[in-house]
KEKE-213331 format. One record per atom (N, C-alpha, C, O): residue in one letter; residue number from 1; atom name; z, x, y. Coordinates in Angstrom, 2 decimals. Layout:
% residues N
+------+-----+------+---------+---------+---------+
! code ! pos ! site !       z !       x !       y !
+------+-----+------+---------+---------+---------+
!    a ! NUM !   CA !       Z !       X !       Y !
...
+------+-----+------+---------+---------+---------+
This chain:
% residues 103
+------+-----+------+---------+---------+---------+
! code ! pos ! site !       z !       x !       y !
+------+-----+------+---------+---------+---------+
!    x !   1 !    N !    0.07 !    0.88 !   -1.19 !
!    x !   1 !   CA !   -0.04 !   -0.09 !   -0.15 !
!    x !   1 !    C !   -0.05 !    0.88 !    1.18 !
!    x !   1 !    O !    0.78 !    1.78 !    1.32 !
!    x !   2 !    N !   -1.10 !    0.59 !    2.16 !
!    x !   2 !   CA !   -1.01 !    1.38 !    3.44 !
!    x !   2 !    C !    0.04 !    1.11 !    4.38 !
!    x !   2 !    O !    0.88 !    0.31 !    3.98 !
!    x !   3 !    N !    0.22 !    1.63 !    5.63 !
!    x !   3 !   CA !    1.02 !    1.42 !    6.69 !
!    x !   3 !    C !    0.56 !    0.01 !    7.27 !
!    x !   3 !    O !   -0.56 !   -0.52 !    7.30 !
!    x !   4 !    N !    1.82 !   -0.43 !    7.71 !
!    x !   4 !   CA !    1.57 !   -1.96 !    8.14 !
!    x !   4 !    C !    1.23 !   -1.60 !    9.69 !
!    x !   4 !    O !    1.74 !   -0.60 !   10.20 !
!    x !   5 !    N !    0.49 !   -2.32 !   10.32 !
!    x !   5 !   CA !    0.01 !   -2.20 !   11.94 !
!    x !   5 !    C !    0.21 !   -3.49 !   12.51 !
!    x !   5 !    O !   -0.37 !   -4.53 !   12.18 !
!    x !   6 !    N !    1.22 !   -3.30 !   13.54 !
!    x !   6 !   CA !    1.56 !   -4.63 !   14.51 !
!    x !   6 !    C !    1.03 !   -4.25 !   15.95 !
!    x !   6 !    O !    1.44 !   -3.35 !   16.68 !
!    x !   7 !    N !   -0.08 !   -5.27 !   16.21 !
!    x !   7 !   CA !   -0.77 !   -4.94 !   17.30 !
!    x !   7 !    C !    0.00 !   -5.24 !   18.49 !
!    x !   7 !    O !    0.10 !   -6.44 !   18.76 !
!    x !   8 !    N !    0.60 !   -4.34 !   19.30 !
!    x !   8 !   CA !    1.31 !   -4.71 !   20.55 !
!    x !   8 !    C !    0.69 !   -3.96 !   21.68 !
!    x !   8 !    O !    0.76 !   -2.73 !   21.64 !
!    x !   9 !    N !    0.10 !   -4.53 !   22.68 !
!    x !   9 !   CA !   -0.40 !   -3.87 !   23.85 !
!    x !   9 !    C !    0.14 !   -4.67 !   25.03 !
!    x !   9 !    O !   -0.12 !   -5.85 !   25.25 !
!    x !  10 !    N !    0.80 !   -3.99 !   25.64 !
!    x !  10 !   CA !    1.80 !   -4.37 !   26.87 !
!    x !  10 !    C !    1.84 !   -3.17 !   27.96 !
!    x !  10 !    O !    1.68 !   -1.99 !   27.63 !
!    x !  11 !    N !    2.07 !   -3.57 !   29.26 !
!    x !  11 !   CA !    2.25 !   -2.85 !   30.29 !
!    x !  11 !    C !    3.83 !   -2.22 !   30.11 !
!    x !  11 !    O !    4.79 !   -2.92 !   29.76 !
!    x !  12 !    N !    3.90 !   -0.89 !   30.41 !
!    x !  12 !   CA !    5.38 !   -0.21 !   30.58 !
!    x !  12 !    C !    5.40 !    0.82 !   31.65 !
!    x !  12 !    O !    4.40 !    1.19 !   32.27 !
!    x !  13 !    N !    6.55 !    1.24 !   31.83 !
!    x !  13 !   CA !    6.98 !    2.27 !   32.82 !
!    x !  13 !    C !    7.26 !    3.62 !   31.92 !
!    x !  13 !    O !    8.17 !    3.57 !   31.09 !
!    x !  14 !    N !    6.48 !    4.86 !   32.06 !
!    x !  14 !   CA !    6.56 !    6.05 !   31.32 !
!    x !  14 !    C !    7.94 !    6.36 !   31.75 !
!    x !  14 !    O !    8.34 !    6.32 !   32.91 !
!    x !  15 !    N !    8.70 !    6.72 !   30.54 !
!    x !  15 !   CA !    9.96 !    7.32 !   30.65 !
!    x !  15 !    C !   10.05 !    8.84 !   30.86 !
!    x !  15 !    O !   11.09 !    9.48 !   31.01 !
!    x !  16 !    N !    8.78 !    9.33 !   30.87 !
!    x !  16 !   CA !    8.49 !   11.00 !   31.07 !
!    x !  16 !    C !    8.25 !   10.86 !   32.67 !
!    x !  16 !    O !    9.14 !   11.21 !   33.45 !
!    x !  17 !    N !    7.13 !   10.40 !   33.08 !
!    x !  17 !   CA !    6.57 !   10.65 !   34.48 !
!    x !  17 !    C !    7.05 !    9.40 !   35.32 !
!    x !  17 !    O !    7.23 !    9.59 !   36.52 !
!    x !  18 !    N !    7.26 !    8.31 !   34.88 !
!    x !  18 !   CA !    7.86 !    7.25 !   35.75 !
!    x !  18 !    C !    6.53 !    6.19 !   36.23 !
!    x !  18 !    O !    6.64 !    5.09 !   36.78 !
!    x !  19 !    N !    5.48 !    6.79 !   35.89 !
!    x !  19 !   CA !    4.43 !    5.94 !   36.41 !
!    x !  19 !    C !    4.10 !    4.52 !   35.36 !
!    x !  19 !    O !    4.24 !    4.48 !   34.14 !
!    x !  20 !    N !    3.66 !    3.47 !   36.24 !
!    x !  20 !   CA !    3.48 !    2.13 !   35.67 !
!    x !  20 !    C !    2.06 !    2.42 !   34.95 !
!    x !  20 !    O !    0.98 !    2.68 !   35.49 !
!    x !  21 !    N !    2.34 !    2.29 !   33.70 !
!    x !  21 !   CA !    1.00 !    2.23 !   32.80 !
!    x !  21 !    C !    0.68 !    0.65 !   32.31 !
!    x !  21 !    O !    1.51 !   -0.14 !   31.87 !
!    x !  22 !    N !   -0.78 !    0.39 !   32.53 !
!    x !  22 !   CA !   -1.34 !   -0.82 !   32.20 !
!    x !  22 !    C !   -1.54 !   -1.03 !   30.73 !
!    x !  22 !    O !   -1.74 !   -0.04 !   30.03 !
!    x !  23 !    N !   -1.50 !   -2.04 !   30.27 !
!    x !  23 !   CA !   -2.09 !   -2.41 !   28.72 !
!    x !  23 !    C !   -3.45 !   -1.98 !   28.62 !
!    x !  23 !    O !   -4.21 !   -2.08 !   29.58 !
!    x !  24 !    N !   -3.84 !   -1.45 !   27.40 !
!    x !  24 !   CA !   -5.17 !   -0.90 !   27.28 !
!    x !  24 !    C !   -6.24 !   -1.92 !   27.21 !
!    x !  24 !    O !   -7.32 !   -1.69 !   27.76 !
!    x !  25 !    N !   -6.00 !   -3.10 !   26.54 !
!    x !  25 !   CA !   -7.14 !   -4.24 !   26.60 !
!    x !  25 !    C !   -8.02 !   -4.35 !   25.55 !
!    x !  25 !    O !   -8.56 !   -5.41 !   25.23 !
!    x !  26 !    N !   -8.22 !   -3.10 !   24.90 !
!    x !  26 !   CA !   -9.19 !   -3.04 !   23.66 !
!    x !  26 !    C !   -8.56 !   -2.80 !   22.39 !
!    x !  26 !    O !   -9.12 !   -3.16 !   21.36 !
!    x !  27 !    N !   -7.33 !   -2.18 !   22.37 !
!    x !  27 !   CA !   -6.27 !   -1.94 !   21.50 !
!    x !  27 !    C !   -5.08 !   -1.71 !   21.87 !
!    x !  27 !    O !   -4.75 !   -2.06 !   23.01 !
!    x !  28 !    N !   -4.20 !   -1.08 !   21.05 !
!    x !  28 !   CA !   -2.83 !   -0.89 !   21.55 !
!    x !  28 !    C !   -2.52 !    0.56 !   22.20 !
!    x !  28 !    O !   -2.79 !    1.66 !   21.71 !
!    x !  29 !    N !   -1.88 !    0.27 !   23.41 !
!    x !  29 !   CA !   -1.58 !    1.52 !   24.21 !
!    x !  29 !    C !   -0.17 !    2.09 !   23.48 !
!    x !  29 !    O !    0.64 !    1.22 !   23.15 !
!    x !  30 !    N !    0.12 !    3.26 !   23.24 !
!    x !  30 !   CA !    1.33 !    3.48 !   22.80 !
!    x !  30 !    C !    1.86 !    4.90 !   23.60 !
!    x !  30 !    O !    3.01 !    5.34 !   23.49 !
!    x !  31 !    N !    0.90 !    5.47 !   24.36 !
!    x !  31 !   CA !    1.42 !    6.79 !   25.22 !
!    x !  31 !    C !    0.85 !    6.58 !   26.62 !
!    x !  31 !    O !   -0.08 !    5.80 !   26.86 !
!    x !  32 !    N !    1.53 !    7.41 !   27.63 !
!    x !  32 !   CA !    1.03 !    7.24 !   29.06 !
!    x !  32 !    C !   -0.27 !    8.04 !   29.05 !
!    x !  32 !    O !   -0.40 !    9.10 !   28.43 !
!    x !  33 !    N !   -1.33 !    7.39 !   29.88 !
!    x !  33 !   CA !   -2.58 !    8.03 !   30.05 !
!    x !  33 !    C !   -2.29 !    9.30 !   31.24 !
!    x !  33 !    O !   -3.16 !   10.14 !   31.45 !
!    x !  34 !    N !   -1.22 !    9.30 !   31.85 !
!    x !  34 !   CA !   -1.25 !   10.27 !   32.86 !
!    x !  34 !    C !   -0.72 !   11.48 !   32.38 !
!    x !  34 !    O !   -1.30 !   12.52 !   32.68 !
!    x !  35 !    N !    0.43 !   11.52 !   31.59 !
!    x !  35 !   CA !    1.11 !   12.56 !   30.99 !
!    x !  35 !    C !    1.00 !   12.81 !   29.69 !
!    x !  35 !    O !    1.26 !   13.95 !   29.29 !
!    x !  36 !    N !    0.62 !   11.80 !   28.80 !
!    x !  36 !   CA !    0.45 !   11.67 !   27.58 !
!    x !  36 !    C !    1.59 !   11.45 !   26.57 !
!    x !  36 !    O !    1.41 !   11.40 !   25.36 !
!    x !  37 !    N !    2.76 !   11.33 !   27.17 !
!    x !  37 !   CA !    4.09 !   11.36 !   26.52 !
!    x !  37 !    C !    4.19 !    9.95 !   25.93 !
!    x !  37 !    O !    3.66 !    9.01 !   26.52 !
!    x !  38 !    N !    4.78 !    9.78 !   24.89 !
!    x !  38 !   CA !    5.32 !    8.46 !   24.39 !
!    x !  38 !    C !    6.78 !    8.34 !   24.22 !
!    x !  38 !    O !    7.63 !    9.15 !   24.60 !
!    x !  39 !    N !    6.96 !    7.22 !   23.59 !
!    x !  39 !   CA !    8.39 !    6.82 !   23.14 !
!    x !  39 !    C !    8.59 !    6.60 !   21.73 !
!    x !  39 !    O !    7.82 !    5.83 !   21.16 !
!    x !  40 !    N !    9.61 !    7.25 !   21.01 !
!    x !  40 !   CA !    9.76 !    7.28 !   19.55 !
!    x !  40 !    C !   10.21 !    5.94 !   19.02 !
!    x !  40 !    O !   11.35 !    5.84 !   18.57 !
!    x !  41 !    N !    9.35 !    4.86 !   19.05 !
!    x !  41 !   CA !   10.06 !    3.51 !   18.96 !
!    x !  41 !    C !    9.72 !    2.73 !   17.59 !
!    x !  41 !    O !   10.46 !    1.83 !   17.20 !
!    x !  42 !    N !    8.50 !    3.12 !   16.85 !
!    x !  42 !   CA !    7.95 !    2.75 !   15.71 !
!    x !  42 !    C !    8.08 !    3.52 !   14.52 !
!    x !  42 !    O !    7.93 !    4.74 !   14.56 !
!    x !  43 !    N !    8.35 !    2.93 !   13.45 !
!    x !  43 !   CA !    8.36 !    3.51 !   11.94 !
!    x !  43 !    C !    6.95 !    3.47 !   11.70 !
!    x !  43 !    O !    6.23 !    4.47 !   11.61 !
!    x !  44 !    N !    6.57 !    2.26 !   11.60 !
!    x !  44 !   CA !    5.05 !    1.95 !   11.27 !
!    x !  44 !    C !    4.58 !    1.27 !   12.67 !
!    x !  44 !    O !    5.29 !    0.52 !   13.35 !
!    x !  45 !    N !    3.12 !    1.72 !   13.02 !
!    x !  45 !   CA !    2.65 !    1.33 !   14.19 !
!    x !  45 !    C !    3.01 !   -0.23 !   14.63 !
!    x !  45 !    O !    2.69 !   -1.18 !   13.92 !
!    x !  46 !    N !    3.71 !   -0.37 !   15.87 !
!    x !  46 !   CA !    3.92 !   -1.47 !   16.50 !
!    x !  46 !    C !    5.16 !   -2.21 !   15.98 !
!    x !  46 !    O !    5.49 !   -3.26 !   16.53 !
!    x !  47 !    N !    5.84 !   -1.73 !   14.97 !
!    x !  47 !   CA !    7.20 !   -2.66 !   14.39 !
!    x !  47 !    C !    8.20 !   -2.40 !   15.45 !
!    x !  47 !    O !    9.04 !   -3.29 !   15.44 !
!    x !  48 !    N !    8.41 !   -1.57 !   16.28 !
!    x !  48 !   CA !    9.57 !   -1.23 !   17.07 !
!    x !  48 !    C !   10.87 !   -1.15 !   16.38 !
!    x !  48 !    O !   11.90 !   -1.46 !   16.98 !
!    x !  49 !    N !   10.88 !   -0.68 !   14.92 !
!    x !  49 !   CA !   12.08 !   -0.68 !   14.41 !
!    x !  49 !    C !   12.74 !    0.86 !   14.15 !
!    x !  49 !    O !   13.62 !    1.03 !   13.31 !
!    x !  50 !    N !   12.25 !    1.81 !   14.87 !
!    x !  50 !   CA !   12.87 !    3.05 !   15.05 !
!    x !  50 !    C !   13.92 !    2.96 !   16.08 !
!    x !  50 !    O !   13.75 !    2.32 !   17.11 !
!    x !  51 !    N !   15.00 !    3.57 !   15.81 !
!    x !  51 !   CA !   16.28 !    3.52 !   16.38 !
!    x !  51 !    C !   16.37 !    4.85 !   17.31 !
!    x !  51 !    O !   17.14 !    4.82 !   18.28 !
!    x !  52 !    N !   15.59 !    6.01 !   17.04 !
!    x !  52 !   CA !   15.50 !    7.30 !   17.61 !
!    x !  52 !    C !   15.47 !    6.96 !   19.35 !
!    x !  52 !    O !   16.39 !    7.19 !   20.14 !
!    x !  53 !    N !   14.27 !    6.41 !   19.64 !
!    x !  53 !   CA !   13.91 !    6.37 !   21.23 !
!    x !  53 !    C !   13.71 !    7.66 !   21.91 !
!    x !  53 !    O !   13.80 !    7.69 !   23.14 !
!    x !  54 !    N !   13.46 !    8.73 !   21.25 !
!    x !  54 !   CA !   13.31 !   10.04 !   21.87 !
!    x !  54 !    C !   11.89 !   10.07 !   22.49 !
!    x !  54 !    O !   11.02 !    9.22 !   22.28 !
!    x !  55 !    N !   11.77 !   11.18 !   23.29 !
!    x !  55 !   CA !   10.54 !   11.41 !   23.96 !
!    x !  55 !    C !    9.57 !   12.02 !   23.01 !
!    x !  55 !    O !    9.91 !   13.01 !   22.37 !
!    x !  56 !    N !    8.42 !   11.50 !   22.87 !
!    x !  56 !   CA !    7.41 !   11.92 !   21.93 !
!    x !  56 !    C !    6.47 !   12.99 !   22.89 !
!    x !  56 !    O !    5.58 !   12.53 !   23.62 !
!    x !  57 !    N !    6.70 !   14.17 !   22.83 !
!    x !  57 !   CA !    5.95 !   15.11 !   23.64 !
!    x !  57 !    C !    4.70 !   15.44 !   22.91 !
!    x !  57 !    O !    4.75 !   15.69 !   21.71 !
!    x !  58 !    N !    3.43 !   15.45 !   23.65 !
!    x !  58 !   CA !    2.12 !   15.86 !   23.07 !
!    x !  58 !    C !    2.13 !   17.35 !   22.85 !
!    x !  58 !    O !    2.20 !   18.18 !   23.75 !
!    x !  59 !    N !    2.07 !   17.61 !   21.52 !
!    x !  59 !   CA !    1.99 !   19.26 !   21.11 !
!    x !  59 !    C !    0.61 !   19.79 !   20.64 !
!    x !  59 !    O !    0.33 !   20.98 !   20.51 !
!    x !  60 !    N !   -0.06 !   18.92 !   20.46 !
!    x !  60 !   CA !   -1.60 !   19.40 !   20.03 !
!    x !  60 !    C !   -2.73 !   18.34 !   19.57 !
!    x !  60 !    O !   -2.41 !   17.16 !   19.43 !
!    x !  61 !    N !   -3.77 !   18.68 !   19.40 !
!    x !  61 !   CA !   -4.84 !   17.75 !   19.23 !
!    x !  61 !    C !   -5.66 !   17.94 !   18.02 !
!    x !  61 !    O !   -5.90 !   19.08 !   17.62 !
!    x !  62 !    N !   -6.10 !   16.85 !   17.41 !
!    x !  62 !   CA !   -7.04 !   16.98 !   16.16 !
!    x !  62 !    C !   -8.29 !   16.04 !   16.74 !
!    x !  62 !    O !   -8.20 !   15.05 !   17.46 !
!    x !  63 !    N !   -9.38 !   16.60 !   16.24 !
!    x !  63 !   CA !  -10.48 !   15.91 !   16.14 !
!    x !  63 !    C !  -11.11 !   15.10 !   14.93 !
!    x !  63 !    O !  -11.86 !   15.70 !   14.15 !
!    x !  64 !    N !  -10.91 !   14.07 !   14.78 !
!    x !  64 !   CA !  -11.37 !   13.04 !   13.76 !
!    x !  64 !    C !  -12.82 !   12.53 !   13.87 !
!    x !  64 !    O !  -13.32 !   12.09 !   14.91 !
!    x !  65 !    N !  -13.47 !   12.64 !   12.59 !
!    x !  65 !   CA !  -14.87 !   12.24 !   12.92 !
!    x !  65 !    C !  -14.96 !   10.68 !   13.06 !
!    x !  65 !    O !  -15.98 !   10.23 !   13.58 !
!    x !  66 !    N !  -14.04 !    9.88 !   12.68 !
!    x !  66 !   CA !  -13.91 !    8.45 !   12.99 !
!    x !  66 !    C !  -13.38 !    8.11 !   14.22 !
!    x !  66 !    O !  -14.03 !    7.49 !   15.07 !
!    x !  67 !    N !  -12.16 !    8.51 !   14.39 !
!    x !  67 !   CA !  -11.25 !    8.14 !   15.50 !
!    x !  67 !    C !  -11.52 !    9.18 !   16.89 !
!    x !  67 !    O !  -11.11 !    8.85 !   18.00 !
!    x !  68 !    N !  -12.16 !   10.29 !   16.67 !
!    x !  68 !   CA !  -12.27 !   11.00 !   17.84 !
!    x !  68 !    C !  -11.07 !   11.96 !   18.15 !
!    x !  68 !    O !  -10.57 !   12.57 !   17.21 !
!    x !  69 !    N !  -10.66 !   12.10 !   19.17 !
!    x !  69 !   CA !   -9.35 !   12.77 !   19.65 !
!    x !  69 !    C !   -8.08 !   12.14 !   19.06 !
!    x !  69 !    O !   -7.81 !   10.98 !   19.37 !
!    x !  70 !    N !   -7.35 !   12.77 !   18.29 !
!    x !  70 !   CA !   -5.92 !   12.36 !   17.96 !
!    x !  70 !    C !   -5.03 !   13.16 !   18.65 !
!    x !  70 !    O !   -5.25 !   14.37 !   18.55 !
!    x !  71 !    N !   -4.11 !   12.82 !   19.30 !
!    x !  71 !   CA !   -2.99 !   13.55 !   19.91 !
!    x !  71 !    C !   -1.83 !   13.61 !   18.96 !
!    x !  71 !    O !   -1.36 !   12.58 !   18.49 !
!    x !  72 !    N !   -1.34 !   14.83 !   18.65 !
!    x !  72 !   CA !   -0.15 !   15.17 !   17.98 !
!    x !  72 !    C !    1.17 !   15.18 !   18.60 !
!    x !  72 !    O !    1.40 !   16.16 !   19.31 !
!    x !  73 !    N !    2.06 !   14.30 !   18.49 !
!    x !  73 !   CA !    3.21 !   14.27 !   19.10 !
!    x !  73 !    C !    4.46 !   14.83 !   18.34 !
!    x !  73 !    O !    4.42 !   14.80 !   17.11 !
!    x !  74 !    N !    5.68 !   15.39 !   19.02 !
!    x !  74 !   CA !    6.71 !   15.92 !   18.14 !
!    x !  74 !    C !    7.86 !   15.17 !   19.18 !
!    x !  74 !    O !    7.74 !   15.10 !   20.40 !
!    x !  75 !    N !    8.77 !   14.73 !   18.55 !
!    x !  75 !   CA !    9.89 !   13.97 !   19.08 !
!    x !  75 !    C !   11.02 !   15.07 !   19.49 !
!    x !  75 !    O !   11.51 !   15.87 !   18.69 !
!    x !  76 !    N !   11.32 !   14.98 !   20.68 !
!    x !  76 !   CA !   12.27 !   15.86 !   21.29 !
!    x !  76 !    C !   13.70 !   15.70 !   20.64 !
!    x !  76 !    O !   14.48 !   16.63 !   20.42 !
!    x !  77 !    N !   13.90 !   14.46 !   20.39 !
!    x !  77 !   CA !   15.16 !   14.24 !   19.87 !
!    x !  77 !    C !   15.62 !   14.47 !   18.54 !
!    x !  77 !    O !   16.71 !   14.98 !   18.25 !
!    x !  78 !    N !   14.57 !   14.00 !   17.58 !
!    x !  78 !   CA !   14.67 !   14.07 !   16.13 !
!    x !  78 !    C !   13.69 !   15.04 !   15.31 !
!    x !  78 !    O !   13.87 !   15.37 !   14.14 !
!    x !  79 !    N !   12.70 !   15.42 !   16.09 !
!    x !  79 !   CA !   11.66 !   16.33 !   15.65 !
!    x !  79 !    C !   10.59 !   15.87 !   14.76 !
!    x !  79 !    O !    9.81 !   16.67 !   14.23 !
!    x !  80 !    N !   10.54 !   14.59 !   14.56 !
!    x !  80 !   CA !    9.43 !   13.82 !   13.79 !
!    x !  80 !    C !    8.13 !   14.12 !   14.40 !
!    x !  80 !    O !    8.06 !   14.37 !   15.60 !
!    x !  81 !    N !    7.13 !   14.12 !   13.66 !
!    x !  81 !   CA !    5.77 !   14.44 !   14.01 !
!    x !  81 !    C !    5.03 !   12.97 !   13.77 !
!    x !  81 !    O !    5.13 !   12.30 !   12.74 !
!    x !  82 !    N !    4.23 !   12.59 !   15.01 !
!    x !  82 !   CA !    3.52 !   11.39 !   14.90 !
!    x !  82 !    C !    2.23 !   11.54 !   15.58 !
!    x !  82 !    O !    2.20 !   12.38 !   16.47 !
!    x !  83 !    N !    1.11 !   10.85 !   15.32 !
!    x !  83 !   CA !   -0.22 !   11.23 !   15.66 !
!    x !  83 !    C !   -0.79 !    9.72 !   16.27 !
!    x !  83 !    O !   -0.66 !    8.66 !   15.65 !
!    x !  84 !    N !   -1.26 !    9.82 !   17.23 !
!    x !  84 !   CA !   -2.15 !    8.63 !   17.90 !
!    x !  84 !    C !   -3.47 !    8.78 !   18.31 !
!    x !  84 !    O !   -3.70 !    9.76 !   19.02 !
!    x !  85 !    N !   -4.51 !    7.96 !   18.00 !
!    x !  85 !   CA !   -5.69 !    8.17 !   18.95 !
!    x !  85 !    C !   -5.68 !    8.30 !   20.22 !
!    x !  85 !    O !   -4.94 !    7.45 !   20.73 !
!    x !  86 !    N !   -6.26 !    9.12 !   21.12 !
!    x !  86 !   CA !   -6.53 !    9.04 !   22.54 !
!    x !  86 !    C !   -7.03 !    7.74 !   22.88 !
!    x !  86 !    O !   -7.61 !    6.99 !   22.08 !
!    x !  87 !    N !   -6.77 !    7.48 !   24.09 !
!    x !  87 !   CA !   -7.41 !    6.11 !   24.71 !
!    x !  87 !    C !   -8.55 !    6.82 !   25.63 !
!    x !  87 !    O !   -8.64 !    8.01 !   25.91 !
!    x !  88 !    N !   -9.36 !    5.78 !   26.00 !
!    x !  88 !   CA !  -10.54 !    5.89 !   26.74 !
!    x !  88 !    C !  -10.18 !    6.68 !   28.23 !
!    x !  88 !    O !  -10.78 !    7.66 !   28.67 !
!    x !  89 !    N !   -9.18 !    6.05 !   28.78 !
!    x !  89 !   CA !   -8.61 !    6.54 !   30.09 !
!    x !  89 !    C !   -7.40 !    7.61 !   30.18 !
!    x !  89 !    O !   -6.67 !    7.77 !   31.16 !
!    x !  90 !    N !   -7.35 !    8.28 !   29.04 !
!    x !  90 !   CA !   -6.41 !    9.45 !   28.89 !
!    x !  90 !    C !   -6.60 !   10.57 !   29.97 !
!    x !  90 !    O !   -7.78 !   10.75 !   30.27 !
!    x !  91 !    N !   -5.81 !   11.26 !   30.54 !
!    x !  91 !   CA !   -6.04 !   12.40 !   31.16 !
!    x !  91 !    C !   -6.62 !   13.56 !   30.36 !
!    x !  91 !    O !   -5.99 !   14.28 !   29.58 !
!    x !  92 !    N !   -8.15 !   13.65 !   30.71 !
!    x !  92 !   CA !   -8.95 !   14.44 !   30.11 !
!    x !  92 !    C !   -8.54 !   15.95 !   30.29 !
!    x !  92 !    O !   -8.80 !   16.77 !   29.41 !
!    x !  93 !    N !   -7.92 !   16.28 !   31.39 !
!    x !  93 !   CA !   -7.66 !   17.74 !   31.53 !
!    x !  93 !    C !   -6.36 !   18.06 !   30.66 !
!    x !  93 !    O !   -6.16 !   19.16 !   30.16 !
!    x !  94 !    N !   -5.63 !   17.14 !   30.55 !
!    x !  94 !   CA !   -4.36 !   17.45 !   29.47 !
!    x !  94 !    C !   -4.99 !   17.31 !   28.02 !
!    x !  94 !    O !   -4.49 !   18.09 !   27.21 !
!    x !  95 !    N !   -5.84 !   16.61 !   27.58 !
!    x !  95 !   CA !   -6.48 !   16.63 !   26.49 !
!    x !  95 !    C !   -7.18 !   17.95 !   26.25 !
!    x !  95 !    O !   -7.13 !   18.42 !   25.12 !
!    x !  96 !    N !   -7.78 !   18.54 !   27.11 !
!    x !  96 !   CA !   -8.45 !   19.70 !   26.90 !
!    x !  96 !    C !   -7.33 !   20.79 !   26.80 !
!    x !  96 !    O !   -7.49 !   21.65 !   25.93 !
!    x !  97 !    N !   -6.24 !   20.85 !   27.58 !
!    x !  97 !   CA !   -5.21 !   21.64 !   27.30 !
!    x !  97 !    C !   -4.81 !   21.80 !   25.73 !
!    x !  97 !    O !   -4.74 !   22.80 !   25.02 !
!    x !  98 !    N !   -4.55 !   20.34 !   25.47 !
!    x !  98 !   CA !   -3.85 !   20.28 !   24.06 !
!    x !  98 !    C !   -4.71 !   20.82 !   23.10 !
!    x !  98 !    O !   -4.25 !   21.17 !   22.02 !
!    x !  99 !    N !   -5.94 !   20.94 !   23.36 !
!    x !  99 !   CA !   -6.97 !   21.43 !   22.27 !
!    x !  99 !    C !   -6.96 !   22.80 !   22.16 !
!    x !  99 !    O !   -7.54 !   23.36 !   21.23 !
!    x ! 100 !    N !   -6.23 !   23.54 !   23.24 !
!    x ! 100 !   CA !   -6.37 !   24.89 !   23.10 !
!    x ! 100 !    C !   -5.04 !   25.28 !   22.46 !
!    x ! 100 !    O !   -4.88 !   26.46 !   22.16 !
!    x ! 101 !    N !   -4.05 !   24.38 !   22.21 !
!    x ! 101 !   CA !   -2.53 !   24.76 !   21.64 !
!    x ! 101 !    C !   -2.74 !   25.01 !   20.19 !
!    x ! 101 !    O !   -3.52 !   24.34 !   19.52 !
!    x ! 102 !    N !   -1.97 !   26.08 !   19.69 !
!    x ! 102 !   CA !   -1.94 !   26.20 !   18.40 !
!    x ! 102 !    C !   -0.46 !   26.43 !   18.02 !
!    x ! 102 !    O !    0.27 !   27.28 !   18.52 !
!    x ! 103 !    N !   -0.13 !   25.56 !   17.06 !
!    x ! 103 !   CA !    1.50 !   25.60 !   16.50 !
!    x ! 103 !    C !    1.49 !   26.46 !   15.24 !
!    x ! 103 !    O !    2.53 !   26.66 !   14.63 !
+------+-----+------+---------+---------+---------+
C-alpha cells in the first residue's frame, strides 16, 4: 500500500521568513516560494498528523524525470528528511543554489 495523500492547498504565513504565502491553485503548496522552507506537520502528505512542527530547511535538490525539481528538506528539530516537488513560482535563484549543494 502506497502513502496516502490528502490534498490541502491553503494560504499561510511562513514561519521562517514571515511572508504571506498564497495557495498554489493547481496542487498542494507545502513550502514557502520565497525562502523554500516548510514546516514539519505531516506524516503522510496532507494528514497534519506530525507532532514535531519543526522547521524543514531546504538542503538539496533532485531532478526527477516525471516530477522535475524535487526539494530535499531536513527538519531542524528532529532531523527527518522529507522531499517535495518544487512549485512553478518558487524562487529559482534558491533552487539553483540548492542544485550546487552536496551533502
